[in-house]
C-alpha positions as CSV (number, residue, x, y, z in Angstrom):
1,M,-0.2,0.0,-0.2
2,N,2.6,2.1,0.8
3,R,4.2,1.5,-2.6
4,L,1.2,2.0,-4.3
5,G,0.9,5.8,-2.9
6,F,4.7,6.3,-3.4
7,L,4.2,6.0,-7.1
8,F,0.9,7.9,-7.1
9,S,3.1,10.8,-5.3
10,S,5.7,10.3,-7.4
11,L,3.5,10.2,-11.1
12,L,2.0,13.8,-9.2
13,L,5.1,15.0,-8.8
14,A,6.4,14.3,-12.4
15,L,3.2,15.7,-14.1
16,A,3.7,18.6,-11.8
17,L,7.3,19.2,-12.9
18,G,6.3,18.4,-16.6
19,S,3.7,20.8,-16.4
20,S,6.1,23.5,-15.0
21,M,8.3,23.0,-18.3
22,L,5.9,23.1,-21.0
23,F,4.6,26.4,-22.0
24,V,2.5,27.7,-25.1
25,V,3.2,30.3,-27.1
26,D,0.2,31.9,-28.5
27,Q,0.3,33.3,-32.1
28,R,-0.8,37.1,-31.2
29,Q,2.4,37.0,-28.4
30,F,6.4,36.8,-27.7
31,G,7.6,34.1,-25.1
32,V,10.3,35.7,-23.3
33,V,12.3,33.3,-21.1
34,Y,14.1,34.2,-18.3
35,A,17.0,32.2,-16.8
36,L,18.0,33.6,-12.9
37,G,16.5,37.1,-14.3
38,Q,18.2,37.3,-17.3
39,I,16.7,36.7,-20.7
40,K,17.5,33.3,-21.9
41,E,15.3,33.3,-25.0
42,V,12.7,34.6,-27.2
43,I,9.7,32.6,-28.6
44,T,8.4,34.3,-31.8
45,E,6.5,31.5,-32.9
46,P,3.3,30.0,-31.7
47,G,3.0,26.4,-30.7
48,L,4.4,24.2,-27.7
49,N,7.9,25.1,-26.0
50,F,10.1,23.7,-23.1
51,K,12.0,25.4,-20.2
52,L,13.7,24.6,-17.2
53,P,11.5,24.2,-13.9
54,P,11.4,27.6,-12.2
55,P,13.0,29.1,-10.3
56,F,15.7,28.1,-12.7
57,Q,13.7,29.6,-15.4
58,N,10.7,31.1,-15.9
59,V,8.4,32.7,-18.7
60,S,6.4,36.0,-19.7
61,Y,4.4,37.0,-22.5
62,I,4.5,40.1,-24.8
63,D,1.5,41.5,-27.5
64,K,3.2,41.3,-30.6
65,R,-0.2,42.6,-31.9
66,L,-0.7,46.2,-33.3
67,L,-1.4,48.4,-30.5
68,T,-3.4,51.9,-30.7
69,L,-1.9,54.7,-28.1
70,D,-4.9,57.6,-27.9
71,T,-3.9,60.7,-26.2
72,T,-4.6,61.5,-22.6
73,D,-3.3,65.3,-22.5
74,T,-5.6,67.8,-22.5
75,E,-3.2,70.6,-22.1
76,P,-2.9,73.1,-24.6
77,M,0.1,73.9,-27.3
78,L,1.0,77.0,-28.9
79,T,1.3,77.3,-32.6
80,A,3.3,79.9,-34.4
81,E,1.0,82.9,-33.9
82,K,0.8,82.0,-30.3
83,Q,-2.6,80.7,-30.2
84,R,-3.5,78.0,-27.6
85,V,-5.1,75.0,-29.1
86,V,-6.2,71.2,-28.2
87,I,-5.2,68.4,-30.3
88,D,-6.4,64.8,-30.1
89,W,-4.2,62.2,-31.7
90,Y,-3.7,58.4,-32.1
91,V,-0.7,56.4,-32.4
92,R,-0.6,53.0,-34.2
93,W,2.7,50.7,-32.8
94,R,3.7,47.4,-32.1
95,I,6.8,45.5,-30.1
96,S,9.5,44.6,-32.9
97,E,12.4,43.4,-30.6
98,P,11.1,42.1,-27.6
99,S,14.8,41.9,-25.8
100,Q,15.5,45.6,-26.4
101,Y,12.0,46.3,-25.2
102,I,12.4,44.5,-22.0
103,R,15.9,46.0,-21.4
104,N,15.2,49.4,-22.2
105,V,11.6,50.1,-21.6
106,G,10.1,47.8,-19.5
107,L,8.1,44.2,-19.1
108,D,4.7,45.1,-20.4
109,E,2.9,47.4,-23.1
110,T,1.9,49.8,-20.7
111,A,5.4,50.9,-19.9
112,G,6.0,51.6,-23.6
113,A,2.6,53.2,-24.2
114,N,3.7,55.5,-21.3
115,Q,6.9,56.5,-22.5
116,L,5.8,56.8,-26.1
117,N,3.1,58.8,-25.1
118,R,5.4,61.6,-23.4
119,V,7.7,61.5,-26.6
120,V,4.4,61.9,-29.1
121,R,3.5,64.6,-27.2
122,N,7.1,66.5,-27.1
123,A,7.1,66.0,-30.9
124,F,3.6,67.4,-31.5
125,Q,4.3,70.4,-29.4
126,E,7.7,71.1,-31.4
127,E,5.8,70.6,-34.7
128,I,2.9,72.6,-33.4
129,N,5.3,75.5,-32.5
130,K,6.2,75.8,-36.4
131,R,2.9,76.2,-38.0
132,T,-0.1,78.2,-37.9
133,V,-3.9,77.5,-36.8
134,K,-4.5,77.7,-41.0
135,E,-1.7,74.9,-41.5
136,L,-2.7,72.7,-38.6
137,L,-6.2,72.6,-39.7
138,S,-5.9,72.1,-43.6
139,T,-2.6,72.7,-45.6
140,K,-0.1,71.0,-43.9
141,R,-1.5,68.7,-41.7
142,E,-0.1,65.4,-43.6
143,Q,2.9,67.0,-43.4
144,L,2.9,67.7,-39.7
145,T,2.0,64.1,-38.6
146,A,4.8,63.1,-41.0
147,D,7.1,65.3,-39.3
148,V,5.8,63.8,-36.1
149,K,5.9,60.1,-36.8
150,A,9.7,61.1,-38.0
151,E,10.6,62.4,-34.9
152,V,9.0,59.3,-33.2
153,L,11.2,57.2,-34.8
154,D,14.3,59.0,-34.8
155,K,13.9,59.1,-31.0
156,V,12.6,55.0,-30.3
157,R,15.5,54.1,-32.6
158,G,18.5,56.1,-31.1
159,A,21.5,54.8,-29.2
160,K,19.2,52.6,-27.0
161,P,16.4,51.1,-29.3
162,W,13.3,50.7,-27.7
163,G,12.1,47.2,-29.9
164,I,9.4,49.3,-31.5
165,D,8.0,50.0,-35.0
166,V,5.5,53.4,-35.2
167,V,3.2,52.7,-37.8
168,D,1.2,55.4,-37.8
169,V,0.2,59.0,-36.4
170,R,-2.9,60.7,-36.8
171,I,-4.7,63.7,-35.6
172,T,-8.1,63.2,-35.0
173,R,-9.2,66.8,-33.3
174,A,-7.9,70.2,-33.4
175,D,-9.4,72.8,-31.8
176,Y,-8.9,76.5,-29.8
177,V,-9.1,76.2,-26.3
178,D,-12.5,76.8,-24.7
179,A,-12.1,80.3,-23.5
180,I,-11.0,81.1,-26.9
181,T,-13.2,79.3,-28.7
182,E,-16.5,80.8,-27.1
183,S,-14.7,84.3,-28.1
184,V,-14.3,82.9,-31.7
185,Y,-18.2,81.9,-31.6
186,R,-19.2,85.2,-30.5
187,R,-17.2,87.0,-33.2
188,M,-18.5,84.8,-35.8
189,E,-22.2,85.4,-34.3
190,A,-21.6,89.2,-34.4
191,E,-20.4,88.9,-38.0
192,R,-23.4,86.4,-39.0
193,K,-26.0,89.4,-37.7
194,R,-23.8,92.0,-39.4
195,V,-24.4,90.5,-42.4
196,A,-28.3,89.8,-41.7
197,N,-29.2,93.4,-40.9
198,E,-27.2,94.4,-43.8
199,L,-29.2,92.2,-46.3
200,R,-32.8,93.1,-44.5
201,S,-31.6,96.4,-45.0
202,T,-30.8,95.6,-48.5
203,G,-33.9,94.2,-49.3
204,A,-36.0,97.0,-47.7
205,A,-34.3,99.0,-49.8
206,E,-35.1,97.0,-52.8
207,G,-38.4,96.3,-51.8
208,E,-39.5,100.3,-51.6
209,K,-37.7,100.7,-55.0
210,I,-39.8,98.1,-56.4
211,R,-43.1,99.2,-54.9
212,A,-42.6,103.1,-55.9
213,D,-41.8,101.7,-59.6
214,A,-44.6,100.0,-59.6
215,D,-46.7,102.7,-58.0
216,R,-45.7,104.9,-60.6
217,Q,-46.3,102.1,-63.5
218,R,-49.9,101.7,-61.9
219,E,-50.3,105.8,-62.1
220,V,-49.0,106.1,-65.7
221,A,-51.2,103.1,-66.9
222,I,-54.2,104.6,-65.2
223,A,-53.8,108.1,-66.7
224,N,-53.1,106.2,-70.5
225,A,-56.2,104.5,-69.8
226,Y,-58.3,107.6,-68.9
227,R,-56.6,109.7,-71.6
228,D,-57.9,106.5,-74.4
229,A,-61.0,106.2,-72.3
230,Q,-61.7,110.2,-72.5
231,K,-60.5,109.9,-76.7
232,I,-62.9,107.3,-77.3
233,K,-65.9,109.0,-75.3
234,G,-65.5,112.5,-77.4
235,E,-65.4,110.3,-80.6
236,G,-68.3,108.8,-79.3
237,D,-70.2,111.6,-78.4
238,A,-69.5,113.4,-81.6
239,E,-70.7,110.5,-83.6
240,A,-74.1,110.3,-81.5
241,A,-74.1,114.3,-81.8
242,R,-73.8,113.9,-86.0
243,I,-76.6,110.7,-85.9
244,Y,-78.8,112.9,-83.9
245,A,-78.4,115.9,-86.0
246,E,-79.1,114.0,-89.1
247,A,-81.7,112.4,-87.7
248,F,-83.3,115.5,-86.5
249,G,-82.6,117.1,-89.6
250,R,-85.2,114.7,-91.4
251,D,-88.3,115.3,-89.3
252,P,-87.8,118.8,-87.0
253,Q,-91.3,118.0,-85.1
254,F,-89.9,114.5,-83.9
255,A,-86.6,116.3,-82.8
256,Q,-88.6,118.9,-81.0
257,F,-90.5,116.0,-79.1
258,Y,-88.1,113.8,-78.4
259,R,-86.2,117.0,-76.7
260,S,-89.2,117.6,-74.7
261,L,-89.6,114.2,-73.5
262,E,-86.1,114.0,-72.6
263,A,-86.4,117.3,-70.7
264,Y,-89.2,116.1,-69.2
265,K,-87.4,113.2,-68.2
266,A,-84.5,114.8,-66.8
267,S,-87.4,116.9,-64.6
268,F,-87.9,113.7,-62.6
269,S,-84.9,112.4,-60.9
270,K,-86.9,111.2,-57.7
271,K,-90.1,109.2,-57.3
272,S,-91.2,111.7,-55.3
273,D,-91.0,114.6,-58.1
274,L,-94.1,116.3,-58.8
275,M,-94.7,118.8,-61.9
276,V,-98.0,120.4,-62.5
277,V,-99.0,121.4,-65.8
278,D,-101.4,122.5,-68.0
279,P,-102.4,120.5,-70.8
280,S,-104.3,123.2,-73.2
281,S,-100.8,124.9,-73.3
282,S,-98.1,122.1,-73.1
283,E,-96.4,121.8,-76.3
284,F,-95.5,118.0,-74.9
285,F,-99.3,117.4,-74.8
286,K,-99.8,118.6,-77.9
287,A,-97.4,116.4,-79.6
288,M,-98.7,113.6,-77.7
289,R,-102.6,114.3,-78.7
290,G,-100.9,113.9,-82.4
291,G,-101.3,117.6,-83.2
292,A,-98.1,119.6,-84.1
293,A,-96.1,121.2,-81.8
294,V,-95.7,124.8,-82.3
295,P,-92.1,126.0,-81.2
296,A,-92.8,128.3,-78.5
297,K,-92.2,131.8,-79.0
298,K,-89.2,133.7,-77.6
Protein backbone atom coordinates (compact mmCIF):
# COMPACT_ATOMS: atom_id res chain seq x y z
CA MET A 1 0.00 0.00 0.00
CA ASN A 2 2.85 2.36 0.86
CA ARG A 3 4.50 1.51 -2.43
CA LEU A 4 1.33 2.36 -4.34
CA GLY A 5 1.05 5.70 -2.56
CA PHE A 6 4.68 6.42 -3.31
CA LEU A 7 4.16 5.67 -7.00
CA PHE A 8 1.07 7.85 -7.11
CA SER A 9 2.89 10.72 -5.42
CA SER A 10 5.84 10.34 -7.76
CA LEU A 11 3.50 10.44 -10.74
CA LEU A 12 1.83 13.63 -9.50
CA LEU A 13 5.24 15.19 -8.90
CA ALA A 14 6.39 14.21 -12.37
CA LEU A 15 3.25 15.67 -13.91
CA ALA A 16 3.68 18.90 -11.97
CA LEU A 17 7.32 19.09 -12.96
CA GLY A 18 6.49 18.37 -16.59
CA SER A 19 3.71 20.98 -16.69
CA SER A 20 6.11 23.57 -15.25
CA MET A 21 8.55 22.79 -18.06
CA LEU A 22 5.97 23.10 -20.83
CA PHE A 23 4.41 26.35 -22.05
CA VAL A 24 2.42 27.45 -25.09
CA VAL A 25 3.10 30.63 -27.04
CA ASP A 26 0.03 32.14 -28.69
CA GLN A 27 0.26 33.53 -32.24
CA ARG A 28 -0.57 36.97 -30.84
CA GLN A 29 2.33 36.96 -28.38
CA PHE A 30 6.07 36.79 -27.89
CA GLY A 31 7.31 34.30 -25.30
CA VAL A 32 10.30 35.52 -23.27
CA VAL A 33 12.20 32.92 -21.24
CA TYR A 34 14.18 34.21 -18.23
CA ALA A 35 17.02 32.35 -16.54
CA LEU A 36 17.74 33.79 -13.08
CA GLY A 37 16.43 37.23 -14.14
CA GLN A 38 18.27 37.31 -17.47
CA ILE A 39 16.65 36.92 -20.88
CA LYS A 40 17.51 33.44 -22.04
CA GLU A 41 15.39 33.15 -25.17
CA VAL A 42 12.71 35.00 -27.12
CA ILE A 43 10.18 32.79 -28.88
CA THR A 44 8.43 34.46 -31.80
CA GLU A 45 6.65 31.47 -33.35
CA PRO A 46 3.46 30.01 -31.82
CA GLY A 47 3.47 26.47 -30.46
CA LEU A 48 4.46 24.22 -27.56
CA ASN A 49 7.88 24.91 -25.99
CA PHE A 50 10.09 23.61 -23.19
CA LYS A 51 12.03 25.31 -20.39
CA LEU A 52 13.60 24.46 -17.07
CA PRO A 53 11.27 24.42 -14.12
CA PRO A 54 11.09 27.44 -11.79
CA PRO A 55 13.06 29.00 -10.26
CA PHE A 56 15.69 28.12 -12.87
CA GLN A 57 13.66 29.52 -15.76
CA ASN A 58 10.46 31.54 -16.00
CA VAL A 59 8.43 32.72 -18.97
CA SER A 60 6.47 35.96 -19.63
CA TYR A 61 4.45 37.10 -22.61
CA ILE A 62 4.41 40.35 -24.58
CA ASP A 63 1.74 41.33 -27.11
CA LYS A 64 3.00 41.30 -30.69
CA ARG A 65 -0.17 42.77 -32.25
CA LEU A 66 -0.59 46.28 -33.60
CA LEU A 67 -1.42 48.50 -30.61
CA THR A 68 -3.22 51.84 -30.46
CA LEU A 69 -2.17 54.68 -28.20
CA ASP A 70 -4.76 57.47 -27.78
CA THR A 71 -3.90 60.82 -26.30
CA THR A 72 -4.92 61.40 -22.69
CA ASP A 73 -3.41 64.87 -22.36
CA THR A 74 -5.63 67.94 -22.59
CA GLU A 75 -2.92 70.54 -22.06
CA PRO A 76 -3.01 73.25 -24.77
CA MET A 77 -0.15 73.78 -27.21
CA LEU A 78 1.05 77.03 -28.78
CA THR A 79 1.10 77.60 -32.53
CA ALA A 80 3.47 79.88 -34.41
CA GLU A 81 0.93 82.71 -33.84
CA LYS A 82 0.94 82.00 -30.08
CA GLN A 83 -2.60 80.64 -30.29
CA ARG A 84 -3.52 78.03 -27.67
CA VAL A 85 -4.91 74.89 -29.27
CA VAL A 86 -5.86 71.45 -28.01
CA ILE A 87 -5.33 68.41 -30.22
CA ASP A 88 -6.36 64.77 -29.99
CA TRP A 89 -4.19 62.19 -31.69
CA TYR A 90 -3.52 58.47 -31.85
CA VAL A 91 -0.48 56.34 -32.65
CA ARG A 92 -0.43 52.82 -34.08
CA TRP A 93 2.62 50.92 -32.86
CA ARG A 94 3.92 47.42 -32.19
CA ILE A 95 6.77 45.70 -30.36
CA SER A 96 9.26 44.45 -32.93
CA GLU A 97 12.28 43.48 -30.76
CA PRO A 98 11.18 42.03 -27.41
CA SER A 99 14.71 41.83 -25.98
CA GLN A 100 15.45 45.50 -26.62
CA TYR A 101 12.00 46.46 -25.42
CA ILE A 102 12.39 44.65 -22.09
CA ARG A 103 15.93 46.02 -21.50
CA ASN A 104 15.22 49.65 -22.41
CA VAL A 105 11.49 50.16 -21.81
CA GLY A 106 9.77 47.68 -19.51
CA LEU A 107 8.24 44.31 -19.00
CA ASP A 108 4.77 45.01 -20.44
CA GLU A 109 2.94 47.11 -23.03
CA THR A 110 1.83 49.73 -20.49
CA ALA A 111 5.40 50.85 -19.85
CA GLY A 112 5.98 51.40 -23.57
CA ALA A 113 2.66 53.23 -23.99
CA ASN A 114 3.49 55.63 -21.15
CA GLN A 115 6.91 56.52 -22.51
CA LEU A 116 5.67 56.70 -26.10
CA ASN A 117 2.87 59.06 -25.04
CA ARG A 118 5.42 61.50 -23.63
CA VAL A 119 7.63 61.35 -26.74
CA VAL A 120 4.72 61.83 -29.15
CA ARG A 121 3.36 64.81 -27.21
CA ASN A 122 6.76 66.51 -27.19
CA ALA A 123 7.08 65.92 -30.94
CA PHE A 124 3.64 67.41 -31.56
CA GLN A 125 4.45 70.42 -29.42
CA GLU A 126 7.67 71.05 -31.34
CA GLU A 127 6.01 70.76 -34.75
CA ILE A 128 2.92 72.78 -33.85
CA ASN A 129 5.17 75.60 -32.61
CA LYS A 130 6.43 75.92 -36.19
CA ARG A 131 3.01 76.15 -37.85
CA THR A 132 0.00 78.45 -37.94
CA VAL A 133 -3.56 77.44 -37.11
CA LYS A 134 -4.45 77.41 -40.81
CA GLU A 135 -1.58 75.06 -41.59
CA LEU A 136 -2.54 72.85 -38.65
CA LEU A 137 -6.13 72.57 -39.78
CA SER A 138 -5.73 72.22 -43.52
CA THR A 139 -2.78 72.91 -45.75
CA LYS A 140 0.09 71.21 -43.88
CA ARG A 141 -1.67 68.77 -41.60
CA GLU A 142 -0.40 65.67 -43.39
CA GLN A 143 3.13 67.04 -43.40
CA LEU A 144 2.89 67.76 -39.67
CA THR A 145 1.92 64.17 -38.79
CA ALA A 146 4.67 62.85 -41.08
CA ASP A 147 7.24 65.04 -39.30
CA VAL A 148 5.98 63.92 -35.89
CA LYS A 149 6.26 60.28 -36.92
CA ALA A 150 9.82 60.85 -38.15
CA GLU A 151 10.81 62.50 -34.86
CA VAL A 152 9.26 59.70 -32.81
CA LEU A 153 11.00 57.02 -34.89
CA ASP A 154 14.30 58.87 -34.52
CA LYS A 155 13.81 58.88 -30.74
CA VAL A 156 12.82 55.21 -30.35
CA ARG A 157 15.63 54.09 -32.69
CA GLY A 158 18.31 56.16 -30.99
CA ALA A 159 21.34 55.11 -28.96
CA LYS A 160 19.14 52.81 -26.86
CA PRO A 161 16.55 51.36 -29.23
CA TRP A 162 13.15 50.71 -27.72
CA GLY A 163 12.49 47.70 -29.91
CA ILE A 164 9.22 49.13 -31.20
CA ASP A 165 7.96 50.25 -34.58
CA VAL A 166 5.65 53.25 -35.05
CA VAL A 167 3.29 52.50 -37.94
CA ASP A 168 1.08 55.59 -38.08
CA VAL A 169 0.45 58.93 -36.39
CA ARG A 170 -2.83 60.80 -36.89
CA ILE A 171 -4.61 63.90 -35.55
CA THR A 172 -8.27 63.23 -34.77
CA ARG A 173 -9.23 66.71 -33.53
CA ALA A 174 -7.69 70.16 -33.39
CA ASP A 175 -9.51 72.98 -31.66
CA TYR A 176 -9.00 76.18 -29.72
CA VAL A 177 -9.13 76.09 -25.94
CA ASP A 178 -12.59 76.69 -24.47
CA ALA A 179 -12.07 80.38 -23.70
CA ILE A 180 -10.86 81.16 -27.23
CA THR A 181 -13.56 78.96 -28.77
CA GLU A 182 -16.27 80.92 -26.95
CA SER A 183 -14.73 84.20 -28.12
CA VAL A 184 -14.55 82.93 -31.70
CA TYR A 185 -18.20 81.84 -31.57
CA ARG A 186 -19.24 85.28 -30.29
CA ARG A 187 -17.33 87.00 -33.10
CA MET A 188 -18.87 84.65 -35.66
CA GLU A 189 -22.34 85.31 -34.24
CA ALA A 190 -21.81 89.08 -34.33
CA GLU A 191 -20.54 88.88 -37.91
CA ARG A 192 -23.52 86.79 -39.01
CA LYS A 193 -25.90 89.25 -37.35
CA ARG A 194 -24.19 92.15 -39.10
CA VAL A 195 -24.49 90.44 -42.47
CA ALA A 196 -28.14 89.56 -41.75
CA ASN A 197 -28.97 93.16 -40.81
CA GLU A 198 -27.21 94.42 -43.92
CA LEU A 199 -29.19 92.01 -46.09
CA ARG A 200 -32.43 93.06 -44.40
CA SER A 201 -31.64 96.75 -45.00
CA THR A 202 -30.74 96.09 -48.61
CA GLY A 203 -33.91 94.04 -49.06
CA ALA A 204 -36.08 96.75 -47.48
CA ALA A 205 -34.56 99.42 -49.74
CA GLU A 206 -35.00 97.23 -52.79
CA GLY A 207 -38.59 96.54 -51.74
CA GLU A 208 -39.35 100.25 -51.45
CA LYS A 209 -37.80 100.81 -54.84
CA ILE A 210 -39.91 98.05 -56.40
CA ARG A 211 -43.10 99.34 -54.73
CA ALA A 212 -42.40 102.92 -55.89
CA ASP A 213 -41.79 101.74 -59.43
CA ALA A 214 -44.99 99.65 -59.32
CA ASP A 215 -46.98 102.66 -58.04
CA ARG A 216 -45.53 104.83 -60.82
CA GLN A 217 -46.40 102.25 -63.46
CA ARG A 218 -49.92 101.97 -62.01
CA GLU A 219 -50.43 105.76 -62.17
CA VAL A 220 -49.07 105.87 -65.71
CA ALA A 221 -51.32 102.99 -66.76
CA ILE A 222 -54.40 104.65 -65.16
CA ALA A 223 -53.57 108.00 -66.80
CA ASN A 224 -53.11 106.37 -70.19
CA ALA A 225 -56.33 104.42 -69.78
CA TYR A 226 -58.24 107.57 -68.75
CA ARG A 227 -56.79 109.46 -71.70
CA ASP A 228 -57.78 106.69 -74.11
CA ALA A 229 -61.22 106.44 -72.51
CA GLN A 230 -61.81 110.18 -72.81
CA LYS A 231 -60.65 110.11 -76.39
CA ILE A 232 -62.98 107.24 -77.23
CA LYS A 233 -65.81 108.91 -75.32
CA GLY A 234 -65.26 112.16 -77.22
CA GLU A 235 -65.25 110.34 -80.48
CA GLY A 236 -68.44 108.52 -79.46
CA ASP A 237 -70.14 111.75 -78.39
CA ALA A 238 -69.15 113.37 -81.68
CA GLU A 239 -70.50 110.44 -83.62
CA ALA A 240 -73.69 110.42 -81.56
CA ALA A 241 -74.15 114.17 -82.11
CA ARG A 242 -73.68 113.69 -85.84
CA ILE A 243 -76.23 110.88 -85.92
CA TYR A 244 -78.70 112.92 -83.84
CA ALA A 245 -78.22 115.96 -86.06
CA GLU A 246 -78.75 113.86 -89.16
CA ALA A 247 -81.85 112.18 -87.70
CA PHE A 248 -83.35 115.39 -86.33
CA GLY A 249 -82.70 117.17 -89.61
CA ARG A 250 -84.99 114.75 -91.40
CA ASP A 251 -87.96 115.37 -89.02
CA PRO A 252 -87.81 118.62 -87.03
CA GLN A 253 -91.14 117.96 -85.27
CA PHE A 254 -89.92 114.61 -83.94
CA ALA A 255 -86.73 116.27 -82.83
CA GLN A 256 -88.67 118.86 -80.84
CA PHE A 257 -90.84 116.12 -79.34
CA TYR A 258 -87.79 114.05 -78.39
CA ARG A 259 -86.14 117.04 -76.74
CA SER A 260 -89.28 117.76 -74.76
CA LEU A 261 -89.42 114.12 -73.68
CA GLU A 262 -85.79 114.23 -72.54
CA ALA A 263 -86.44 117.47 -70.66
CA TYR A 264 -89.40 115.98 -68.78
CA LYS A 265 -87.36 112.83 -68.10
CA ALA A 266 -84.53 114.87 -66.61
CA SER A 267 -86.99 116.77 -64.42
CA PHE A 268 -88.08 113.63 -62.60
CA SER A 269 -84.91 112.39 -60.93
CA LYS A 270 -86.76 111.00 -57.91
CA LYS A 271 -89.98 109.06 -57.43
CA SER A 272 -91.34 111.83 -55.20
CA ASP A 273 -90.86 114.58 -57.82
CA LEU A 274 -94.08 116.27 -58.94
CA MET A 275 -94.83 118.75 -61.75
CA VAL A 276 -98.13 120.56 -62.41
CA VAL A 277 -98.74 121.52 -66.07
CA ASP A 278 -101.67 122.71 -68.16
CA PRO A 279 -102.30 120.12 -70.89
CA SER A 280 -104.00 122.70 -73.09
CA SER A 281 -100.98 124.92 -73.26
CA SER A 282 -98.20 122.28 -73.11
CA GLU A 283 -96.35 121.69 -76.33
CA PHE A 284 -95.54 118.17 -75.13
CA PHE A 285 -99.17 117.18 -74.67
CA LYS A 286 -100.04 118.65 -78.04
CA ALA A 287 -97.48 116.29 -79.55
CA MET A 288 -98.90 113.41 -77.58
CA ARG A 289 -102.40 114.18 -78.91
CA GLY A 290 -100.98 114.06 -82.40
CA GLY A 291 -101.08 117.71 -83.04
CA ALA A 292 -98.19 119.57 -84.47
CA ALA A 293 -96.03 121.06 -81.83
CA VAL A 294 -95.55 124.75 -82.31
CA PRO A 295 -92.21 126.06 -81.26
CA ALA A 296 -92.46 128.25 -78.24
CA LYS A 297 -92.22 131.98 -78.79
CA LYS A 298 -89.29 133.77 -77.34
